[in-house]
All heavy atoms as atom14 arrays in JSON, in Angstrom:
{
  "sequence": "MYDTDKLLEEIEKLRMKMSSIAMKQGITSLESIAMSQELDRLLNIYEKSKQQDTKEI",
  "atom14_mask": [
    [1, 1, 1, 1, 1, 1, 1, 1, 0, 0, 0, 0, 0, 0],
    [1, 1, 1, 1, 1, 1, 1, 1, 1, 1, 1, 1, 0, 0],
    [1, 1, 1, 1, 1, 1, 1, 1, 0, 0, 0, 0, 0, 0],
    [1, 1, 1, 1, 1, 1, 1, 0, 0, 0, 0, 0, 0, 0],
    [1, 1, 1, 1, 1, 1, 1, 1, 0, 0, 0, 0, 0, 0],
    [1, 1, 1, 1, 1, 1, 1, 1, 1, 0, 0, 0, 0, 0],
    [1, 1, 1, 1, 1, 1, 1, 1, 0, 0, 0, 0, 0, 0],
    [1, 1, 1, 1, 1, 1, 1, 1, 0, 0, 0, 0, 0, 0],
    [1, 1, 1, 1, 1, 1, 1, 1, 1, 0, 0, 0, 0, 0],
    [1, 1, 1, 1, 1, 1, 1, 1, 1, 0, 0, 0, 0, 0],
    [1, 1, 1, 1, 1, 1, 1, 1, 0, 0, 0, 0, 0, 0],
    [1, 1, 1, 1, 1, 1, 1, 1, 1, 0, 0, 0, 0, 0],
    [1, 1, 1, 1, 1, 1, 1, 1, 1, 0, 0, 0, 0, 0],
    [1, 1, 1, 1, 1, 1, 1, 1, 0, 0, 0, 0, 0, 0],
    [1, 1, 1, 1, 1, 1, 1, 1, 1, 1, 1, 0, 0, 0],
    [1, 1, 1, 1, 1, 1, 1, 1, 0, 0, 0, 0, 0, 0],
    [1, 1, 1, 1, 1, 1, 1, 1, 1, 0, 0, 0, 0, 0],
    [1, 1, 1, 1, 1, 1, 1, 1, 0, 0, 0, 0, 0, 0],
    [1, 1, 1, 1, 1, 1, 0, 0, 0, 0, 0, 0, 0, 0],
    [1, 1, 1, 1, 1, 1, 0, 0, 0, 0, 0, 0, 0, 0],
    [1, 1, 1, 1, 1, 1, 1, 1, 0, 0, 0, 0, 0, 0],
    [1, 1, 1, 1, 1, 0, 0, 0, 0, 0, 0, 0, 0, 0],
    [1, 1, 1, 1, 1, 1, 1, 1, 0, 0, 0, 0, 0, 0],
    [1, 1, 1, 1, 1, 1, 1, 1, 1, 0, 0, 0, 0, 0],
    [1, 1, 1, 1, 1, 1, 1, 1, 1, 0, 0, 0, 0, 0],
    [1, 1, 1, 1, 0, 0, 0, 0, 0, 0, 0, 0, 0, 0],
    [1, 1, 1, 1, 1, 1, 1, 1, 0, 0, 0, 0, 0, 0],
    [1, 1, 1, 1, 1, 1, 1, 0, 0, 0, 0, 0, 0, 0],
    [1, 1, 1, 1, 1, 1, 0, 0, 0, 0, 0, 0, 0, 0],
    [1, 1, 1, 1, 1, 1, 1, 1, 0, 0, 0, 0, 0, 0],
    [1, 1, 1, 1, 1, 1, 1, 1, 1, 0, 0, 0, 0, 0],
    [1, 1, 1, 1, 1, 1, 0, 0, 0, 0, 0, 0, 0, 0],
    [1, 1, 1, 1, 1, 1, 1, 1, 0, 0, 0, 0, 0, 0],
    [1, 1, 1, 1, 1, 0, 0, 0, 0, 0, 0, 0, 0, 0],
    [1, 1, 1, 1, 1, 1, 1, 1, 0, 0, 0, 0, 0, 0],
    [1, 1, 1, 1, 1, 1, 0, 0, 0, 0, 0, 0, 0, 0],
    [1, 1, 1, 1, 1, 1, 1, 1, 1, 0, 0, 0, 0, 0],
    [1, 1, 1, 1, 1, 1, 1, 1, 1, 0, 0, 0, 0, 0],
    [1, 1, 1, 1, 1, 1, 1, 1, 0, 0, 0, 0, 0, 0],
    [1, 1, 1, 1, 1, 1, 1, 1, 0, 0, 0, 0, 0, 0],
    [1, 1, 1, 1, 1, 1, 1, 1, 1, 1, 1, 0, 0, 0],
    [1, 1, 1, 1, 1, 1, 1, 1, 0, 0, 0, 0, 0, 0],
    [1, 1, 1, 1, 1, 1, 1, 1, 0, 0, 0, 0, 0, 0],
    [1, 1, 1, 1, 1, 1, 1, 1, 0, 0, 0, 0, 0, 0],
    [1, 1, 1, 1, 1, 1, 1, 1, 0, 0, 0, 0, 0, 0],
    [1, 1, 1, 1, 1, 1, 1, 1, 1, 1, 1, 1, 0, 0],
    [1, 1, 1, 1, 1, 1, 1, 1, 1, 0, 0, 0, 0, 0],
    [1, 1, 1, 1, 1, 1, 1, 1, 1, 0, 0, 0, 0, 0],
    [1, 1, 1, 1, 1, 1, 0, 0, 0, 0, 0, 0, 0, 0],
    [1, 1, 1, 1, 1, 1, 1, 1, 1, 0, 0, 0, 0, 0],
    [1, 1, 1, 1, 1, 1, 1, 1, 1, 0, 0, 0, 0, 0],
    [1, 1, 1, 1, 1, 1, 1, 1, 1, 0, 0, 0, 0, 0],
    [1, 1, 1, 1, 1, 1, 1, 1, 0, 0, 0, 0, 0, 0],
    [1, 1, 1, 1, 1, 1, 1, 0, 0, 0, 0, 0, 0, 0],
    [1, 1, 1, 1, 1, 1, 1, 1, 1, 0, 0, 0, 0, 0],
    [1, 1, 1, 1, 1, 1, 1, 1, 1, 0, 0, 0, 0, 0],
    [1, 1, 1, 1, 1, 1, 1, 1, 0, 0, 0, 0, 0, 0]
  ],
  "atom14_positions": [
    [[2.36, 8.13, 19.38], [2.34, 7.77, 17.97], [3.08, 8.83, 17.15], [3.28, 9.94, 17.6], [0.87, 7.65, 17.52], [0.69, 6.74, 16.35], [1.18, 5.09, 16.85], [0.78, 4.17, 15.47], [0.0, 0.0, 0.0], [0.0, 0.0, 0.0], [0.0, 0.0, 0.0], [0.0, 0.0, 0.0], [0.0, 0.0, 0.0], [0.0, 0.0, 0.0]],
    [[3.44, 8.48, 15.96], [4.2, 9.37, 15.08], [3.29, 10.36, 14.36], [2.2, 10.01, 13.92], [4.95, 8.57, 14.02], [6.21, 7.91, 14.52], [6.22, 6.62, 14.99], [7.41, 8.6, 14.49], [7.38, 6.02, 15.42], [8.58, 8.01, 14.92], [8.55, 6.71, 15.39], [9.71, 6.14, 15.81], [0.0, 0.0, 0.0], [0.0, 0.0, 0.0]],
    [[3.76, 11.58, 14.21], [3.14, 12.56, 13.31], [3.58, 12.17, 11.91], [4.76, 11.95, 11.64], [3.62, 13.95, 13.69], [3.14, 15.03, 12.76], [2.35, 14.73, 11.84], [3.54, 16.18, 12.97], [0.0, 0.0, 0.0], [0.0, 0.0, 0.0], [0.0, 0.0, 0.0], [0.0, 0.0, 0.0], [0.0, 0.0, 0.0], [0.0, 0.0, 0.0]],
    [[2.63, 12.05, 10.97], [2.94, 11.57, 9.62], [4.0, 12.41, 8.93], [4.93, 11.86, 8.33], [1.66, 11.54, 8.77], [0.68, 10.73, 9.43], [1.92, 10.93, 7.41], [0.0, 0.0, 0.0], [0.0, 0.0, 0.0], [0.0, 0.0, 0.0], [0.0, 0.0, 0.0], [0.0, 0.0, 0.0], [0.0, 0.0, 0.0], [0.0, 0.0, 0.0]],
    [[3.92, 13.7, 9.0], [4.91, 14.56, 8.35], [6.3, 14.36, 8.95], [7.3, 14.29, 8.22], [4.51, 16.04, 8.44], [3.29, 16.37, 7.61], [3.03, 15.64, 6.62], [2.6, 17.32, 7.94], [0.0, 0.0, 0.0], [0.0, 0.0, 0.0], [0.0, 0.0, 0.0], [0.0, 0.0, 0.0], [0.0, 0.0, 0.0], [0.0, 0.0, 0.0]],
    [[6.35, 14.27, 10.26], [7.63, 14.05, 10.93], [8.2, 12.68, 10.55], [9.4, 12.55, 10.31], [7.45, 14.14, 12.45], [8.72, 14.02, 13.23], [8.48, 14.18, 14.7], [9.76, 14.01, 15.49], [9.54, 14.07, 16.92], [0.0, 0.0, 0.0], [0.0, 0.0, 0.0], [0.0, 0.0, 0.0], [0.0, 0.0, 0.0], [0.0, 0.0, 0.0]],
    [[7.34, 11.7, 10.46], [7.76, 10.35, 10.09], [8.31, 10.33, 8.67], [9.36, 9.74, 8.41], [6.59, 9.38, 10.24], [6.87, 7.91, 9.96], [7.97, 7.39, 10.87], [5.6, 7.1, 10.15], [0.0, 0.0, 0.0], [0.0, 0.0, 0.0], [0.0, 0.0, 0.0], [0.0, 0.0, 0.0], [0.0, 0.0, 0.0], [0.0, 0.0, 0.0]],
    [[7.63, 10.97, 7.74], [8.11, 11.02, 6.35], [9.45, 11.74, 6.26], [10.33, 11.32, 5.49], [7.08, 11.71, 5.46], [5.85, 10.88, 5.13], [4.82, 11.73, 4.39], [6.21, 9.66, 4.32], [0.0, 0.0, 0.0], [0.0, 0.0, 0.0], [0.0, 0.0, 0.0], [0.0, 0.0, 0.0], [0.0, 0.0, 0.0], [0.0, 0.0, 0.0]],
    [[9.62, 12.78, 7.04], [10.89, 13.5, 7.06], [12.01, 12.61, 7.59], [13.12, 12.56, 7.03], [10.75, 14.74, 7.95], [11.94, 15.66, 7.94], [11.7, 16.89, 8.77], [10.68, 17.59, 8.56], [12.54, 17.16, 9.65], [0.0, 0.0, 0.0], [0.0, 0.0, 0.0], [0.0, 0.0, 0.0], [0.0, 0.0, 0.0], [0.0, 0.0, 0.0]],
    [[11.73, 11.86, 8.64], [12.71, 10.96, 9.22], [13.06, 9.84, 8.23], [14.23, 9.46, 8.09], [12.14, 10.36, 10.51], [13.16, 9.7, 11.38], [12.59, 9.28, 12.74], [11.6, 9.87, 13.2], [13.15, 8.34, 13.31], [0.0, 0.0, 0.0], [0.0, 0.0, 0.0], [0.0, 0.0, 0.0], [0.0, 0.0, 0.0], [0.0, 0.0, 0.0]],
    [[12.06, 9.33, 7.53], [12.28, 8.3, 6.52], [13.2, 8.81, 5.42], [14.15, 8.12, 5.02], [10.94, 7.8, 5.93], [10.2, 6.94, 6.96], [11.15, 7.02, 4.63], [8.75, 6.63, 6.59], [0.0, 0.0, 0.0], [0.0, 0.0, 0.0], [0.0, 0.0, 0.0], [0.0, 0.0, 0.0], [0.0, 0.0, 0.0], [0.0, 0.0, 0.0]],
    [[12.94, 9.99, 4.94], [13.75, 10.55, 3.85], [15.19, 10.79, 4.3], [16.14, 10.5, 3.56], [13.13, 11.84, 3.32], [13.77, 12.34, 2.06], [13.79, 11.34, 0.9], [12.85, 10.51, 0.79], [14.74, 11.36, 0.12], [0.0, 0.0, 0.0], [0.0, 0.0, 0.0], [0.0, 0.0, 0.0], [0.0, 0.0, 0.0], [0.0, 0.0, 0.0]],
    [[15.38, 11.32, 5.51], [16.74, 11.55, 6.03], [17.5, 10.23, 6.14], [18.66, 10.15, 5.75], [16.68, 12.22, 7.4], [16.35, 13.68, 7.35], [16.31, 14.25, 8.77], [15.86, 15.67, 8.78], [15.76, 16.2, 10.15], [0.0, 0.0, 0.0], [0.0, 0.0, 0.0], [0.0, 0.0, 0.0], [0.0, 0.0, 0.0], [0.0, 0.0, 0.0]],
    [[16.84, 9.21, 6.67], [17.49, 7.92, 6.84], [17.8, 7.29, 5.48], [18.86, 6.69, 5.3], [16.61, 6.99, 7.68], [17.21, 5.64, 8.04], [18.53, 5.81, 8.79], [16.23, 4.83, 8.87], [0.0, 0.0, 0.0], [0.0, 0.0, 0.0], [0.0, 0.0, 0.0], [0.0, 0.0, 0.0], [0.0, 0.0, 0.0], [0.0, 0.0, 0.0]],
    [[16.9, 7.44, 4.53], [17.11, 6.9, 3.18], [18.35, 7.52, 2.55], [19.18, 6.82, 1.97], [15.88, 7.17, 2.33], [15.96, 6.57, 0.95], [14.68, 6.84, 0.18], [13.63, 6.0, 0.7], [12.33, 6.32, 0.72], [11.94, 7.48, 0.23], [11.45, 5.51, 1.2], [0.0, 0.0, 0.0], [0.0, 0.0, 0.0], [0.0, 0.0, 0.0]],
    [[18.49, 8.83, 2.68], [19.66, 9.52, 2.11], [20.95, 9.08, 2.81], [21.96, 8.82, 2.17], [19.47, 11.02, 2.2], [18.37, 11.54, 1.29], [17.98, 13.28, 1.51], [19.52, 14.02, 1.0], [0.0, 0.0, 0.0], [0.0, 0.0, 0.0], [0.0, 0.0, 0.0], [0.0, 0.0, 0.0], [0.0, 0.0, 0.0], [0.0, 0.0, 0.0]],
    [[20.9, 8.98, 4.13], [22.08, 8.57, 4.9], [22.47, 7.14, 4.55], [23.65, 6.83, 4.36], [21.78, 8.7, 6.4], [22.97, 8.45, 7.27], [22.64, 8.71, 8.73], [23.85, 8.44, 9.61], [23.53, 8.65, 11.03], [0.0, 0.0, 0.0], [0.0, 0.0, 0.0], [0.0, 0.0, 0.0], [0.0, 0.0, 0.0], [0.0, 0.0, 0.0]],
    [[21.48, 6.26, 4.43], [21.74, 4.87, 4.1], [22.37, 4.76, 2.71], [23.31, 3.99, 2.51], [20.45, 4.05, 4.15], [20.67, 2.57, 3.91], [19.14, 1.63, 3.83], [18.55, 2.13, 2.22], [0.0, 0.0, 0.0], [0.0, 0.0, 0.0], [0.0, 0.0, 0.0], [0.0, 0.0, 0.0], [0.0, 0.0, 0.0], [0.0, 0.0, 0.0]],
    [[21.87, 5.52, 1.77], [22.42, 5.5, 0.4], [23.89, 5.93, 0.4], [24.73, 5.32, -0.26], [21.62, 6.41, -0.51], [20.33, 5.91, -0.71], [0.0, 0.0, 0.0], [0.0, 0.0, 0.0], [0.0, 0.0, 0.0], [0.0, 0.0, 0.0], [0.0, 0.0, 0.0], [0.0, 0.0, 0.0], [0.0, 0.0, 0.0], [0.0, 0.0, 0.0]],
    [[24.19, 6.97, 1.15], [25.56, 7.46, 1.23], [26.49, 6.41, 1.83], [27.57, 6.15, 1.3], [25.58, 8.74, 2.07], [26.89, 9.18, 2.25], [0.0, 0.0, 0.0], [0.0, 0.0, 0.0], [0.0, 0.0, 0.0], [0.0, 0.0, 0.0], [0.0, 0.0, 0.0], [0.0, 0.0, 0.0], [0.0, 0.0, 0.0], [0.0, 0.0, 0.0]],
    [[26.07, 5.8, 2.9], [26.9, 4.78, 3.54], [27.06, 3.56, 2.65], [28.14, 2.98, 2.55], [26.33, 4.41, 4.92], [26.59, 5.6, 5.86], [26.93, 3.12, 5.46], [26.01, 5.48, 7.22], [0.0, 0.0, 0.0], [0.0, 0.0, 0.0], [0.0, 0.0, 0.0], [0.0, 0.0, 0.0], [0.0, 0.0, 0.0], [0.0, 0.0, 0.0]],
    [[25.99, 3.17, 1.97], [26.05, 2.02, 1.07], [27.03, 2.27, -0.07], [27.75, 1.36, -0.5], [24.67, 1.69, 0.53], [0.0, 0.0, 0.0], [0.0, 0.0, 0.0], [0.0, 0.0, 0.0], [0.0, 0.0, 0.0], [0.0, 0.0, 0.0], [0.0, 0.0, 0.0], [0.0, 0.0, 0.0], [0.0, 0.0, 0.0], [0.0, 0.0, 0.0]],
    [[27.07, 3.51, -0.56], [28.01, 3.85, -1.64], [29.47, 3.78, -1.14], [30.36, 3.37, -1.89], [27.72, 5.25, -2.18], [26.4, 5.36, -2.89], [26.3, 4.4, -4.38], [27.2, 5.47, -5.47], [0.0, 0.0, 0.0], [0.0, 0.0, 0.0], [0.0, 0.0, 0.0], [0.0, 0.0, 0.0], [0.0, 0.0, 0.0], [0.0, 0.0, 0.0]],
    [[29.7, 4.18, 0.11], [31.05, 4.2, 0.65], [31.51, 2.83, 1.16], [32.65, 2.43, 0.94], [31.14, 5.21, 1.8], [30.99, 6.64, 1.38], [30.97, 7.56, 2.57], [30.67, 8.99, 2.13], [30.43, 9.88, 3.28], [0.0, 0.0, 0.0], [0.0, 0.0, 0.0], [0.0, 0.0, 0.0], [0.0, 0.0, 0.0], [0.0, 0.0, 0.0]],
    [[30.6, 2.13, 1.87], [31.0, 0.89, 2.55], [30.46, -0.37, 1.86], [30.9, -1.47, 2.21], [30.48, 0.91, 3.99], [31.04, 2.02, 4.82], [30.5, 2.01, 6.24], [29.88, 1.05, 6.68], [30.72, 3.08, 6.97], [0.0, 0.0, 0.0], [0.0, 0.0, 0.0], [0.0, 0.0, 0.0], [0.0, 0.0, 0.0], [0.0, 0.0, 0.0]],
    [[29.52, -0.2, 0.97], [28.89, -1.36, 0.32], [27.55, -1.67, 0.96], [27.33, -1.37, 2.14], [0.0, 0.0, 0.0], [0.0, 0.0, 0.0], [0.0, 0.0, 0.0], [0.0, 0.0, 0.0], [0.0, 0.0, 0.0], [0.0, 0.0, 0.0], [0.0, 0.0, 0.0], [0.0, 0.0, 0.0], [0.0, 0.0, 0.0], [0.0, 0.0, 0.0]],
    [[26.68, -2.27, 0.17], [25.32, -2.51, 0.67], [25.26, -3.64, 1.7], [24.27, -3.77, 2.41], [24.33, -2.81, -0.47], [24.76, -4.04, -1.27], [24.17, -1.6, -1.38], [23.73, -4.5, -2.29], [0.0, 0.0, 0.0], [0.0, 0.0, 0.0], [0.0, 0.0, 0.0], [0.0, 0.0, 0.0], [0.0, 0.0, 0.0], [0.0, 0.0, 0.0]],
    [[26.32, -4.43, 1.79], [26.32, -5.52, 2.76], [27.07, -5.19, 4.04], [27.22, -6.06, 4.91], [26.91, -6.8, 2.13], [28.23, -6.51, 1.67], [26.06, -7.29, 0.97], [0.0, 0.0, 0.0], [0.0, 0.0, 0.0], [0.0, 0.0, 0.0], [0.0, 0.0, 0.0], [0.0, 0.0, 0.0], [0.0, 0.0, 0.0], [0.0, 0.0, 0.0]],
    [[27.5, -3.94, 4.18], [28.18, -3.56, 5.42], [27.18, -3.6, 6.57], [25.97, -3.44, 6.37], [28.78, -2.15, 5.31], [27.77, -1.17, 5.33], [0.0, 0.0, 0.0], [0.0, 0.0, 0.0], [0.0, 0.0, 0.0], [0.0, 0.0, 0.0], [0.0, 0.0, 0.0], [0.0, 0.0, 0.0], [0.0, 0.0, 0.0], [0.0, 0.0, 0.0]],
    [[27.69, -3.83, 7.75], [26.8, -3.93, 8.92], [26.01, -2.65, 9.14], [24.83, -2.68, 9.49], [27.61, -4.27, 10.17], [28.23, -5.67, 10.21], [29.05, -5.86, 11.48], [27.16, -6.74, 10.09], [0.0, 0.0, 0.0], [0.0, 0.0, 0.0], [0.0, 0.0, 0.0], [0.0, 0.0, 0.0], [0.0, 0.0, 0.0], [0.0, 0.0, 0.0]],
    [[26.65, -1.51, 8.91], [25.96, -0.22, 9.1], [24.84, -0.04, 8.06], [23.75, 0.42, 8.39], [26.95, 0.92, 9.03], [26.37, 2.23, 9.5], [27.4, 3.33, 9.64], [28.6, 3.11, 9.35], [27.0, 4.44, 10.03], [0.0, 0.0, 0.0], [0.0, 0.0, 0.0], [0.0, 0.0, 0.0], [0.0, 0.0, 0.0], [0.0, 0.0, 0.0]],
    [[25.1, -0.43, 6.82], [24.06, -0.33, 5.77], [22.87, -1.23, 6.11], [21.72, -0.82, 5.96], [24.62, -0.74, 4.41], [25.58, 0.17, 3.95], [0.0, 0.0, 0.0], [0.0, 0.0, 0.0], [0.0, 0.0, 0.0], [0.0, 0.0, 0.0], [0.0, 0.0, 0.0], [0.0, 0.0, 0.0], [0.0, 0.0, 0.0], [0.0, 0.0, 0.0]],
    [[23.17, -2.43, 6.56], [22.1, -3.37, 6.9], [21.28, -2.86, 8.08], [20.05, -2.92, 8.07], [22.68, -4.77, 7.19], [23.24, -5.36, 5.87], [21.64, -5.69, 7.79], [24.06, -6.6, 6.05], [0.0, 0.0, 0.0], [0.0, 0.0, 0.0], [0.0, 0.0, 0.0], [0.0, 0.0, 0.0], [0.0, 0.0, 0.0], [0.0, 0.0, 0.0]],
    [[21.96, -2.33, 9.09], [21.25, -1.79, 10.26], [20.34, -0.63, 9.86], [19.19, -0.54, 10.33], [22.25, -1.36, 11.33], [0.0, 0.0, 0.0], [0.0, 0.0, 0.0], [0.0, 0.0, 0.0], [0.0, 0.0, 0.0], [0.0, 0.0, 0.0], [0.0, 0.0, 0.0], [0.0, 0.0, 0.0], [0.0, 0.0, 0.0], [0.0, 0.0, 0.0]],
    [[20.83, 0.23, 9.0], [20.02, 1.37, 8.55], [18.84, 0.9, 7.7], [17.74, 1.44, 7.8], [20.86, 2.36, 7.77], [21.74, 3.15, 8.65], [22.48, 4.5, 7.73], [23.5, 5.17, 9.0], [0.0, 0.0, 0.0], [0.0, 0.0, 0.0], [0.0, 0.0, 0.0], [0.0, 0.0, 0.0], [0.0, 0.0, 0.0], [0.0, 0.0, 0.0]],
    [[19.07, -0.11, 6.89], [18.01, -0.67, 6.07], [16.9, -1.25, 6.95], [15.71, -1.06, 6.69], [18.57, -1.75, 5.15], [17.54, -2.35, 4.41], [0.0, 0.0, 0.0], [0.0, 0.0, 0.0], [0.0, 0.0, 0.0], [0.0, 0.0, 0.0], [0.0, 0.0, 0.0], [0.0, 0.0, 0.0], [0.0, 0.0, 0.0], [0.0, 0.0, 0.0]],
    [[17.3, -1.92, 8.01], [16.31, -2.49, 8.94], [15.53, -1.39, 9.65], [14.3, -1.51, 9.84], [17.01, -3.4, 9.94], [17.53, -4.67, 9.3], [18.41, -5.48, 10.23], [18.96, -4.98, 11.21], [18.55, -6.76, 9.91], [0.0, 0.0, 0.0], [0.0, 0.0, 0.0], [0.0, 0.0, 0.0], [0.0, 0.0, 0.0], [0.0, 0.0, 0.0]],
    [[16.21, -0.34, 10.05], [15.52, 0.79, 10.69], [14.57, 1.47, 9.7], [13.45, 1.84, 10.06], [16.55, 1.8, 11.24], [15.94, 3.03, 11.85], [15.1, 2.77, 13.1], [15.1, 1.65, 13.63], [14.42, 3.73, 13.54], [0.0, 0.0, 0.0], [0.0, 0.0, 0.0], [0.0, 0.0, 0.0], [0.0, 0.0, 0.0], [0.0, 0.0, 0.0]],
    [[15.01, 1.6, 8.47], [14.15, 2.19, 7.44], [12.9, 1.32, 7.24], [11.79, 1.84, 7.14], [14.93, 2.35, 6.14], [14.22, 3.03, 4.99], [13.74, 4.43, 5.37], [15.13, 3.1, 3.77], [0.0, 0.0, 0.0], [0.0, 0.0, 0.0], [0.0, 0.0, 0.0], [0.0, 0.0, 0.0], [0.0, 0.0, 0.0], [0.0, 0.0, 0.0]],
    [[13.09, 0.02, 7.19], [11.94, -0.9, 7.07], [10.97, -0.71, 8.23], [9.75, -0.69, 8.04], [12.41, -2.36, 7.04], [13.06, -2.75, 5.73], [12.9, -2.01, 4.74], [13.73, -3.81, 5.71], [0.0, 0.0, 0.0], [0.0, 0.0, 0.0], [0.0, 0.0, 0.0], [0.0, 0.0, 0.0], [0.0, 0.0, 0.0], [0.0, 0.0, 0.0]],
    [[11.51, -0.57, 9.43], [10.66, -0.39, 10.62], [9.83, 0.89, 10.5], [8.62, 0.88, 10.74], [11.54, -0.34, 11.88], [10.75, -0.3, 13.18], [11.68, -0.16, 14.37], [12.23, 1.18, 14.49], [11.56, 2.24, 14.99], [10.33, 2.1, 15.41], [12.14, 3.42, 15.06], [0.0, 0.0, 0.0], [0.0, 0.0, 0.0], [0.0, 0.0, 0.0]],
    [[10.48, 1.98, 10.08], [9.77, 3.24, 9.93], [8.73, 3.18, 8.81], [7.62, 3.71, 8.95], [10.76, 4.38, 9.66], [11.71, 4.73, 10.79], [12.68, 5.83, 10.35], [10.95, 5.16, 12.03], [0.0, 0.0, 0.0], [0.0, 0.0, 0.0], [0.0, 0.0, 0.0], [0.0, 0.0, 0.0], [0.0, 0.0, 0.0], [0.0, 0.0, 0.0]],
    [[9.08, 2.5, 7.72], [8.11, 2.36, 6.62], [6.9, 1.53, 7.04], [5.77, 1.83, 6.65], [8.79, 1.75, 5.4], [9.77, 2.67, 4.68], [10.61, 1.88, 3.67], [9.04, 3.81, 3.99], [0.0, 0.0, 0.0], [0.0, 0.0, 0.0], [0.0, 0.0, 0.0], [0.0, 0.0, 0.0], [0.0, 0.0, 0.0], [0.0, 0.0, 0.0]],
    [[7.13, 0.51, 7.87], [6.01, -0.28, 8.38], [5.1, 0.56, 9.28], [3.88, 0.45, 9.19], [6.52, -1.51, 9.14], [7.09, -2.56, 8.22], [6.72, -2.65, 7.05], [7.99, -3.37, 8.74], [0.0, 0.0, 0.0], [0.0, 0.0, 0.0], [0.0, 0.0, 0.0], [0.0, 0.0, 0.0], [0.0, 0.0, 0.0], [0.0, 0.0, 0.0]],
    [[5.7, 1.39, 10.1], [4.9, 2.28, 10.96], [4.08, 3.23, 10.08], [2.89, 3.46, 10.33], [5.81, 3.08, 11.92], [6.43, 2.15, 12.95], [5.03, 4.21, 12.6], [7.52, 2.78, 13.8], [0.0, 0.0, 0.0], [0.0, 0.0, 0.0], [0.0, 0.0, 0.0], [0.0, 0.0, 0.0], [0.0, 0.0, 0.0], [0.0, 0.0, 0.0]],
    [[4.71, 3.77, 9.05], [4.01, 4.68, 8.14], [2.84, 3.99, 7.45], [1.74, 4.54, 7.38], [5.0, 5.24, 7.11], [4.35, 6.13, 6.09], [3.89, 7.4, 6.45], [4.16, 5.71, 4.79], [3.26, 8.21, 5.52], [3.55, 6.53, 3.86], [3.09, 7.78, 4.23], [2.47, 8.57, 3.31], [0.0, 0.0, 0.0], [0.0, 0.0, 0.0]],
    [[3.06, 2.78, 6.96], [1.99, 2.05, 6.29], [0.82, 1.75, 7.24], [-0.33, 1.88, 6.87], [2.51, 0.73, 5.7], [3.3, 0.93, 4.44], [2.5, 1.57, 3.31], [1.34, 1.18, 3.1], [3.04, 2.46, 2.65], [0.0, 0.0, 0.0], [0.0, 0.0, 0.0], [0.0, 0.0, 0.0], [0.0, 0.0, 0.0], [0.0, 0.0, 0.0]],
    [[1.14, 1.38, 8.47], [0.09, 1.12, 9.47], [-0.71, 2.39, 9.75], [-1.92, 2.35, 9.9], [0.67, 0.56, 10.75], [1.09, -0.88, 10.63], [1.67, -1.4, 11.93], [2.19, -2.8, 11.75], [2.81, -3.35, 12.96], [0.0, 0.0, 0.0], [0.0, 0.0, 0.0], [0.0, 0.0, 0.0], [0.0, 0.0, 0.0], [0.0, 0.0, 0.0]],
    [[-0.02, 3.51, 9.83], [-0.71, 4.78, 10.11], [-1.61, 5.15, 8.94], [-2.71, 5.68, 9.13], [0.26, 5.89, 10.44], [0.96, 6.33, 9.3], [0.0, 0.0, 0.0], [0.0, 0.0, 0.0], [0.0, 0.0, 0.0], [0.0, 0.0, 0.0], [0.0, 0.0, 0.0], [0.0, 0.0, 0.0], [0.0, 0.0, 0.0], [0.0, 0.0, 0.0]],
    [[-1.17, 4.87, 7.7], [-2.01, 5.16, 6.53], [-3.25, 4.27, 6.54], [-4.35, 4.74, 6.23], [-1.22, 4.91, 5.23], [-0.33, 6.06, 4.84], [0.43, 5.87, 3.56], [-0.2, 4.95, 2.55], [0.6, 4.82, 1.32], [0.0, 0.0, 0.0], [0.0, 0.0, 0.0], [0.0, 0.0, 0.0], [0.0, 0.0, 0.0], [0.0, 0.0, 0.0]],
    [[-3.1, 3.02, 6.92], [-4.24, 2.11, 6.98], [-5.23, 2.57, 8.04], [-6.44, 2.51, 7.83], [-3.78, 0.68, 7.27], [-3.07, 0.05, 6.1], [-2.49, -1.32, 6.44], [-2.63, -1.8, 7.56], [-1.83, -1.93, 5.47], [0.0, 0.0, 0.0], [0.0, 0.0, 0.0], [0.0, 0.0, 0.0], [0.0, 0.0, 0.0], [0.0, 0.0, 0.0]],
    [[-4.73, 3.02, 9.18], [-5.62, 3.52, 10.24], [-6.36, 4.76, 9.78], [-7.55, 4.92, 10.07], [-4.82, 3.82, 11.5], [-4.4, 2.59, 12.24], [-3.59, 2.91, 13.47], [-3.07, 4.02, 13.63], [-3.44, 1.94, 14.36], [0.0, 0.0, 0.0], [0.0, 0.0, 0.0], [0.0, 0.0, 0.0], [0.0, 0.0, 0.0], [0.0, 0.0, 0.0]],
    [[-5.66, 5.65, 9.07], [-6.31, 6.86, 8.56], [-7.44, 6.51, 7.59], [-8.48, 7.14, 7.6], [-5.3, 7.78, 7.87], [-4.34, 8.43, 8.84], [-4.6, 8.4, 10.06], [-3.32, 8.98, 8.39], [0.0, 0.0, 0.0], [0.0, 0.0, 0.0], [0.0, 0.0, 0.0], [0.0, 0.0, 0.0], [0.0, 0.0, 0.0], [0.0, 0.0, 0.0]],
    [[-7.21, 5.51, 6.76], [-8.21, 5.09, 5.79], [-9.43, 4.51, 6.49], [-10.57, 4.76, 6.09], [-7.62, 4.04, 4.81], [-6.47, 4.61, 4.19], [-8.61, 3.65, 3.75], [0.0, 0.0, 0.0], [0.0, 0.0, 0.0], [0.0, 0.0, 0.0], [0.0, 0.0, 0.0], [0.0, 0.0, 0.0], [0.0, 0.0, 0.0], [0.0, 0.0, 0.0]],
    [[-9.22, 3.73, 7.55], [-10.32, 3.14, 8.29], [-11.16, 4.19, 9.01], [-12.36, 4.0, 9.19], [-9.79, 2.13, 9.3], [-9.27, 0.86, 8.67], [-8.74, -0.08, 9.71], [-8.16, -1.31, 9.06], [-7.61, -2.24, 10.06], [0.0, 0.0, 0.0], [0.0, 0.0, 0.0], [0.0, 0.0, 0.0], [0.0, 0.0, 0.0], [0.0, 0.0, 0.0]],
    [[-10.55, 5.28, 9.41], [-11.25, 6.33, 10.16], [-12.16, 7.16, 9.27], [-13.05, 7.83, 9.74], [-10.24, 7.23, 10.88], [-9.54, 6.5, 12.01], [-8.47, 7.36, 12.67], [-8.29, 8.53, 12.28], [-7.8, 6.84, 13.57], [0.0, 0.0, 0.0], [0.0, 0.0, 0.0], [0.0, 0.0, 0.0], [0.0, 0.0, 0.0], [0.0, 0.0, 0.0]],
    [[-11.92, 7.12, 7.97], [-12.73, 7.94, 7.06], [-14.03, 7.29, 6.76], [-14.49, 6.34, 6.88], [-11.96, 8.21, 5.72], [-10.75, 9.04, 6.03], [-12.85, 8.88, 4.71], [-9.84, 9.32, 4.84], [0.0, 0.0, 0.0], [0.0, 0.0, 0.0], [0.0, 0.0, 0.0], [0.0, 0.0, 0.0], [0.0, 0.0, 0.0], [0.0, 0.0, 0.0]]
  ]
}
């Protein structure tokens, strides 16, 4: 499973990289879309981990 801090760091790095590529190639470029999908995947993992943390308390 992911360490929350590491996951948030990875999310932020990918967000910055995706923004840069979207500015250069456009938001509909294949690379921008692929990064957006990966970012969605990581955000879903983060949300699930937050829900699990809440249930454990």
